[in-house]
N, C-alpha and C positions, 0 to 999 in steps of 0.2 A: 196477245196483251190486254189485259182487265181495264177497263175505262178506272180512274182514279177518283174517289169519290172527294165531297167537297171538301172535306178535313185534309185533304191530300194537294189541293191547290192553293198554290201559291196568295194572299190576300188582299198582296198587292197588284194581283193581277185580275181583280175585282174592280180596285180603285181607279185605274186607269190599264186603258188598251195596251197590248203587249207592242202592235206593228207599226209600224210608216212603211206608205207604199211609196218609191219614187222609180222610174224606169233607166235606163241605163245614161250616165253621165248626169243623174239628176233631172233626168226630162221630167214631166207628169206624166202623170198613168193616163191621162189621155193621147198622149203620143203612142204609148205601146199598144193601147187599144185598138187603134189604126192599124199596127202591123201585127192582129192576129190575134190578140186576149180579149178571153169576152167577158171579163171583171165589168162591172157595172159601174158607172160611176158612185152611186151609194155605196156599193160594197167597199167602195176604193176609201170612200169619206170614215166608214166605218169603223177602218183599221186604221186611220192616220196616226193617229197619235201615238207617241212614244214614253215611255219611262224618260223621264228627265237627265235622272243622275248617269245612265252611261248608253242611252240611244239602243236599245236591247238589239242583241242581234240576230234575235227570230225575224230580224225584215229579211235575211234571207230566205227565209223559207218562202216568203212572198216570190222573191225576185225568183226563186227555183221553178215553181208554180206559172209565173208569166215567161219565163222562160222555155221551158217543157213544151207547153203551149204553142209558145212560137217556134219548139222545135230550133233555137239559135244553141247549135249545138258550139262552137267558140266560144260564149256567153257563159254554156252551163258546163265548160268544162275550167273555164277561169272561176268562177262559183265555189265547182267541186274541190279544183286540187289548191287554191288559193287564199278565198275566200272564208270556205267552211273550215280549212284547218287552223287561220287565225283567228279567227272568234273561238275555238276549241279554245285555242291556247290561251286567249284571255279570259272567257268566261267560265268555260268547262272542262279546265282542266283537271278538276276531282273531283265532279258533279256530272249527273248523268243531264243530255237536252232534255225540251220540255217534251213529256207526254206525246203522241198520236192525236189523245185527246183533244188535248191544249190546244195543242196547234189546230186543227179541224175548229172545234169554238171561236178560235179566232182567224179563222179565215171565214167563219159563218158560213160553209157547205163543207161536203165530206167530198175532195178529189181522191178517187181510188188509188190512182194511178203515184200522183203525189206522197198519199200517207205511205203507200208498198216501200217508195223510192224513201222517203225520211226515215223509215222507221229502221232499213237497213242503214244507213248511216247511223241510225241511233244505235242501235244493237253493236256495231263495229265499232262504235264510238267506248261503249262499256266494255268490251273484250278485250281491246287494246290498252285501257285504264283504271278501269274499275276493276280490279280483282280482288277478293274472287269472285266470280260470277254466278250470281242464284240461281237455282235451277228454273224458276220462275221463265228468269231473262231466255236463256237457255231454248226451255219449250217456245218463247215468243220468238226466237231468232227461227226457230225450223218451221214454223207456221207463215211467218212471215216471206221467208227464203220459197216456200211452194208454192204461198200465191203469186207471189212473183216470177217464179220458173215455170208455173202452171200457167201463167198468161202468154208468157214468150212460146211456148211451145204449143200451145193450145190458135195462135194467130199463123206459128209456120204451116203444123199441121193444117189447116184449112187452104193454103197457098196464098195466103198473105206474107206480107215484109213480117220482121221481126213487131212492129207497133209502138218500139220505145226508140224514143233519137237522143241517143246518149254519146258521149265523148268516149273512145274507147277505150282509156283508163279505166274509166268509169263501171266497164262493160267486163273489163279482165276483173276488176277488184272483187264484181260481184261473187265471180266463179270461183275467186282464187280464195276469199273469205266463206264461200259456203265449204266449200272443203276440209278449210283453218276450221271451221268450226265441229263440222263431224270430227274431225281428230281429234277436237278438244274437249268436244264429247265423250268420243269413247275412253280416254284417258281420266276425266272423269266417274266412269261409270267403273274403271273397273279400282280405281284410288277407294271408291265409295263401296265397292263389291269385298274389299280388301280391310275398312276400317269398322266393316256391320254395321253403323248406325243403323238404328229402325227408323228413323224419318226419312232418312235416307233413299235407303235401301226400300221403304215402301214407295218415293215419289217413283222411281224405277220401275216396279211392280207396276205402277197405276197406268204409267207410258210407256209401252213398247216397242211405239212404233217408230219415237224420237232417234232421229238420224241413225236410222237403220241403214245398213250399207248397202242392200240391192237395193232399196230405194236414192240411194243417192247415185250410185252406178246408172240405173235408170232415168234419172234426169239428165244426168251426163248424156248417155248414148241418145238420149231423144234428143237433145240438143245437136248432136253431130250429125244423126240422119235426117231430121226433119229439114235442118238450115241446108245440105244437100254439098256439104263444105269438101268432103272426100271426091265428089265428084269435080268438082270446083278445082282443085289441087292438082288432079290428072290434067284435068285439059279445062282451063282457065279460059279460053276461046268459044269452048261450046256451048253447049246449053241447051241449043237447039230448043228455043222459047220455053226452057224452066225459067220457074224464080229463082226466090231463095238467095244464096249465095254468089249467080251467077249476076243480079240485078240491084243487090240490098247490099250497103258495106257494112251495117250492124248486123243483120244477118251470117254477116260472111267472117265477123270477127267473132260471134259469140260462138258460130260450131268450131270454129280455129281453135279460141281457147278452150272449149269443151275437152276438143282432142290433149290438149294440156295437160290439164286437169287429171285427165284418164292417166295419162302417162303419172302423172302422181300418185293418184290414189293406188292404182296397183304396183307401185315403187311402196307406199306405204304396208302395203298387202304383204309385199315379198315376193310377187310374181313378176319378174324381170324379163322375162319373156315374154310374157303380154304388154307388158307395160312398153317394150318397145314396139311392138308389132302396131300398136294403138297410134303410131307415128308413123308407121312404114312409107304413107304417103303426104309428109309435110314438107317444103318447099324450099330444104339444103341449100338444095342448087341455083336456086333464084338467084337474078342480079341484089334484091332487096329481098328477104321475106319479111314475112309478116311481122314475124316476132321483132323483128329491128325497129317498130312502133311504141314498144312497153319493152324497155329497160328491165322491168319484173319479169317479163317473160320469158325474154332472151334469155337471163340467168337463170329462170325456173327449169327450161328443159334442156339445157347443156349438164344444170347440178344433177338432174335424175336421170339423162343420156347417159353421164359419166360414172354415173355410181350402178347403173344397173351394167355398165361394161366391166364394172371392179368387180361386182359379187357375181359375173359371169365366165371368169376369171379369164377375163380379153382386157389385160393390163394396157397392150398398145395402144388399143383402140380409145381405152380411160383417159391414157396420160396423153392423148392428143386431143381427147373432149376437152378435157380440164385445161390446157396449156391453150388452147384457143381463142376461147372463153374470157381467159385471166388473163390475156392480152389484150384482146377487144378493150378488159372494163380500165388496163393500166392507159391508154391512149385515149379514153372519151373520161374519165374521172370528173374532170372539170365540167363534162356535160350532166354527168350523173349526179353530181351533187347539188344541183337543183330541184332535184328530185325528194318528196317528201318520204320516200321508202328510202333512201340513201343508206341511213344505220341497217336496215335488214339487208340491202345490197352486199353494206362491206362486212357483215357476219358470213353471209354466204361465201363472199368471195375469199374470206379466212377459212372458211371448212371446206374448199376445194382446192385451197393450197394445201392444207394438210391432208386431202385426199391421192393429192399429186403425187406428195412426199411418199407415201405406202405404195401409193402402185409402183412406184419410180424405184423404192425399195426391196418392192417382191417381184419387179421385172426393169432394171434400169434401162432407161431410154435417154441419147441427149433432150436438152431438155433448151429453148430460146433463150437468148442471154438477155433479153431483159425480163424474164423470170427469174434468173439466178441471184440477181443483187437481193430481192426482197427476202428471199428464200434467205441468204445468207444472214439478211439484219435479222429478223422476224424469224426463223425457224432450226438456226444451224442444229442447237441441241438437240432438238427433236431428230434432224435429219440422222446426225451422230446414231444415237441411240437407234431407229430402226435400222442402218446401217449392221451396225454392231445384233440384231437377230434380238431385241428385247419383248420379250411377250408382253409383258405389262403396257409399254409405252405402245403396244399397236392396239391392246386393250380400247389404253386412254384416248387415244388419238379416234379411236375408229364411233367411238360412242359420241365422243364432242363433235365428230362431221358428218355421222350419218343422218338418217331422214328420224323422225319422229317415229317408229311403226306403231301399228295400231292393229288390233283382233279385229278379225271380219264377225264376230259373232260376238253380240252381247255375254258377261259372265253368266253363271248358272248361279241365279239366288237362289237357288234349292239346296245348294250343295258348293259352301263354301268354305270347306275345310280344304287347310292346307292350298289355299286359291293364292296364283301368283299372280300378281296385278303386273308383273314387268315381263311375262312370257315373251310375249313379241319379240322385244330387244332380243331379251335372250337366244332366243332360236337364231337371230340373224347373227348377232356376236360369236355361235357357240359354232355355224357352220363358218362364217371369217377367220377364225381361231383355228380351227380344222385344218385351213389352208396355211395359215401362219407355221405349223406346226412343220406338216408335209415338206415345209422348202426351205427348213431351220439349218439341212446339212448342204444345201446348194451352194450357197456364197462361199462356203470354206473351199469345194469343190473346184469351184469354179476359179477362185484363186491359185490355185495349184497349177489348173490346167492353161493357166494364160504360161506358165513358164515352162512348158515344152511345147513339142509340135507332136512329141508320141512317146510314152511311156508303159510299163509293164503294171497290168492293176496291181500285184501285189505289193511295189513301190507304193502305188497312189494308195491305196489302203493303209499303206505303213506311214504315209504322210499323213493322214486322217485319222489312222488310230479304228481306223475297223478293223474286222475279219473279211475275208476275202468274198464271202458269199451275202455279209452285208455292205461292202462296196457296190457289190452286180446290185443289189436293189435300189442302191442309190442311184448308181446312174441308169437304172429305168425310169427313175421316178425323173432326173434330170430331164432325161430326152421326153420324159410325158409333158414336166410342167414349163416346156420352154416351147411348146407348139403350141402355137395361137392363133384362134380364126383372128385374119386383118382384114379392116375394111377397106375397100381398094376403091374411095370417093366415087362409086358409081352404084347402082342399087339399094336395097333399103337398109338401116340401117343394122341388123338382124343378117346382112350377106355378108362373106367375107373368104377367105382363101385363108386354108391351113398353113403357117410359115413358123420357122424358129425362131423365136425371138430372143434368143440367150445372150450372153455376151460371149461365147465359145462352141463352136460348132464342132463336133465331134464323134467316131462311130467306131463298134467293139471287131475287131478281126481275133478271135480267140484270146488271149490272155493281153493283146494290147490293144493300147487305146491311143486313136490318131486322132489327133486336133488340129483345126482348122481355128485360130484364135483373130481372124483377121478381120477386124473393125471393121464396117461398111462407113464409107465416105460418102457426104452431101454431094451429088452434083455441082460440078463447076456454076453450072448456071442457077442454081439457087444461090448459091452465094452471093456471082454477080448481082443478083435481080433485088439481094436482099439488102447490099451497101448500094445501090441506084436508090432504091427508096428510103434507105435514110438519110441519104444524100440528098434528095427531094426535099425530105422534111427541113432539113436545118437550112436551106435557099428559102423554104416558105415562112421559118418562123425568122428566118434574117429580115425578107421584106416586111414583114409585118411590125419588127422593132423599128425598119425605116420609114414607113409608113406612120407610126405610133410618136415618133421623134418629133420636139417643136420644126416646123419649117424653118423661121428665122432662124438666122446662122450668126446670131447675139453671142456676146463672148460673155463666159459669167466667172465674176472674180480675178485674180491675178495669173491664176492657174496656167490661161488659154486655152481652159475647156469649154468646147464648141457642142451647144444644142444640137444644131445642124448633123452631127455625126450620130445622130441616133445613141447617145451612152443613156444610162439611166442617172436620174434626178431624183433628188428628196428635195421633197416641200418641206416647209417650216411655216407653221401660222404661229402669230401670234394674235393672243386678241386681250382686249382689257376687261378686267374683270369689276374696272368700276369707270366711273367717270374719268377722260384723262383731259387734260387742258391741253385749250388751243396748241399751236406750233410748237408741240413735242416731236423728235425722230428717237425713232428706234434702231439701235444695230444689234446687229448676230454674229457671235465669232464663231466659226468651230475650227479648229486647227489654225492653220493661217488665211483661212478665206473670212473676208469680214461683207457684209451686205448692211448699208444702211438705207433709209430711207424716212421720206417724213410719215408723222401716224394720224390720217386726218379722219379716218372710220371707224376707229376703235378695233382694225383689226389691220393685220398687215404680212403680207404671203414674202417668204427669200426661197430661193433656190440653188442647190447646192450640188455637189457633181456625186454623183453615189457611187464610187469606183475603189476597186482595193487598195489601188494606189495612187493619191490624185497630186500628179506631174511631179512626184520625186519628193514630195512633203512628207513624206513618212510615216504616216497616216493610217489605220485600220482601217477597217467597214464604216461607213457614218454612222448606223448604229450603234455603233460602241464607241463615238467620241462624245465629249463633251462640250454643249453650244451655253457659249455667255452671251445675253441680253444686257444692256445699257441703253439708258432713257436719258435724253438729252430735251432740253426745251434752249427755245432757240431767245438769245439773249438780244444780239445786233447784227447788222451785217453792212456791207461795205463794198465798195468796185474797186480794184485799183489795176495800171497798167503795169503792162510788163515791157513797155517799151525802155531800154535804159535811157535812150537820149532823150525823155521827155517825160522821165521819173519824177518824181514829189513825193516828199513828206505828204505821207495821207494818214488820217483819222476816221474812225468808226464813225457809224452814224450813234444816234443814243438811241438806248432801247426801249421795250413803250412797256418792261414788266415793272410793276411795282420792288418787288425780289430786288431784283439787279437796276434801279433807275437810271445809272449812268455808268457808262464804262469808255475810257480813252482810250484805243489802241493805236501803235505807229507800226508801220511796215516800211525795211528797206530790200533792198534790190541788188544783190551783189553778182560780178561773176566770177568763176574760177575755174580752172584748166582741171580737165580730167585723163586722167591718161592710164 
């Protein structure tokens, strides 16, 4: 990326410095110096002032420099995942972050590693929010990634550690964005070749090595090789004095994430067998696999693994893979919602639901109960059309849920006649639809077979409206398509045992078809274990509700509802919008429940039971009721005895309010029999 000229730099930056440096918890920078930062006190003063208008967010860049030098990974993670995104939303939602040259000038020195990491965030922000991305930014992104990856690989090849102390999320995002930028550049090149605009075509000619497929794959393979991640996955306790993944966690993570991106790369290129071979040593059987640390990594590996299974016609394994990750995501959705990548994961989750429906339509399998409800609510129409064998539905859903395929080579810029920019996608779609067409008759044949234990081929042909030879061909097709490799929970992802996976099993004996339509039953142990786990979840949830309730067992209102019973409550807060005279009372009535209290501090809080039926009151849920708020002012007060023997006529004291200077009230006490 070229340095901006004088006209490109904001004039305000010449009048006032951009940065103000403070340590964590607003400590002075001298305290940070003691912890390892080598900023001189004069340099700190040089960037101490700030823009008075907004307290400019470039402060974060200085904090990054300080923390990176001290290798404080928790602080880097906080700045990276929280502060950077908050500042982006507030100040740079529709504009670029400051250039690296401007940041270097503000720092007063060139921090090479810091500027490379800053530019990685800078270009990522452009790709995410400032479309369309210019060609100069694409070239700048490529050059910056090559500098960063060359630095990592150089350190690893010399037998050293990674040399960059970054949190796991940032390490994942570096490689994930690297492959994403490659993917978008490939799409850009093919669209440019299709449009045949002279300026854009000339830019492609002048820069032939930008995001070249072989170079991208080479970087990922070098990270895997020099990090020794495959050796560590095979024997984590070994090493025999070796370093890399055996001793350094960032090195282990960068190599591990490189394996995941190789899975993704080969899937984008359409080589599914090679994609699965790259992850044959992944720790799927570990108690806590490494991909659990990053939700986006977890989703990525299962999405591309399941898609590769589907394209290799291993629908049972594909359905199991998608079901496992979807059930997992449904249980931890509250955790994932805290991630800034939550929207992307939601889209991937929806795509995996669609792929699961496709696999289940081509090879019906029992689904987990927790998945059936969202499928009925969101995808019932799609499921029905897939079961009917509508080819257009298969095509639309595949195009929506599949990866964005790329071509392995650049377009031939010297021969753009009849150029097809979408060839990579169309090739994969053609292969998939060809498989769908070959199975169109299978559901019909299977539905008739379920009605018999044996029947003649002539009768089956008549039911299916086919001739005898055509039916025999279709029966051979059924036997071929319903036999799949099925993974046995041991070995590599490619391993499996050939099994019949159709809804019915049959064999031919001359002109007779003998059918075994018994559906496989789940083992009783699995059913009991599943219900035990569900019961344990219910007990844990009840325990959390019990602990979350108010401890004191005071009564609320006249309905006898007790907070100590750990039921839900609704909180109603009344806050004054203007000054309220002293001595006021505010009451809130909701249904038959009335709460009243003195309004002393311009705010009052009231609690009501939030249950469907409140002790026979006949009210619906709390959020459907109407609350009535009354404001009272104290006029006067007195105390009266309630002993009939000593009862005397009593009058109230004089009120002190000028609105009602004097009120006199008489009180009487009478006895009545209540039968």
